[in-house]
C-alpha angles and dihedrals in degrees: 000000000000130000119222110238092214106045102013094234118150113237140159128235144066096285122106094220130045091232144359090258090060093046090051090049090053092048092051093050094046096044118058098201129088127251091260091059091045091054090049092050092051093047091052091049090052093047089053092050091050094050091051089057118101107243110220116218119249123228116221125205138160126259111254092227111035102014092237113152117261123191125197139159120258093234094057114120092211110049111195124232098175127054094220144004092258091056088050093052093046091054091047094054090056089067113094094206092055091049091051092048093051093046089052090052092048096046089050090049092049092050091052090051094050091050088065104088092206091057093046093049091049093052094046091051091049092047088066090061109095093205092061118100116215100167124122128240094253091051092052091049093054091046091050092048095053095039096051099035099038100027091144090074093060101233118204139179136201120018125136124262125176121228116170108310097342137088109216129199115199121221096214132351145162121209089195094057095031092227133134123198120199124195107208114202129181094295091070094059109027128060104237114173092346094294103120097091091051091047093051091048090053091050091051091048090055090051092053091048091052095049090048095048095041096248123142116231123211117189125182132170130242092237092054091050094048091048091066115352097185094048093047089053092052092050090051093049090049090047095046095051103025104027123110104179118104095220124025128175128194105192 
């Protein structure tokens, strides 16, 4: 047991005083300066301590993506080359090897999912719902581009036309120009859950319908669009307004 030197109360523990109030009372009696002077003295001591510290020089470099300045100490283990995570991700996606690696992982994951009969049944059921949207990001970007920039030609998507034994929905079309644009993703080239043959038959049925009804059909792949989006859009615009072939494919 210990005895507090201020109030005389017995207490247990390693502390010198029984409470903070007793400690503060003792400090106020021993020191003859006010709280303001105490704070000033502490701040001066800290400033002196900081001034004695050796200031290590910083190295400045430019971000590899956006050219913003980055500063770091020489002794750092991890030396930054990008100013932010977003710049790092942008630079990473420019690498073709990284893109291919990610696409392989995604395709393998999709195959695993479609091998599960419960998942396949769920997707097929949802596909019958007209309010559901199953378009890819690239397809939506192309639709938005034509609908906003060339709105005079009344671009539409979806609908249902019959060609032979198949009901077909078009990705993007203009009745004024008599043009159909089809965005072909991975489903049009790889056999995922034994659907490739059916997809190819639907594509062929659309070609037959376009020829019979004097519509021009422009098809392009997701890979070709992602390779250079701006270039692909320019090619599509040129083909829509200046093309003459009935069926054109950019794969």
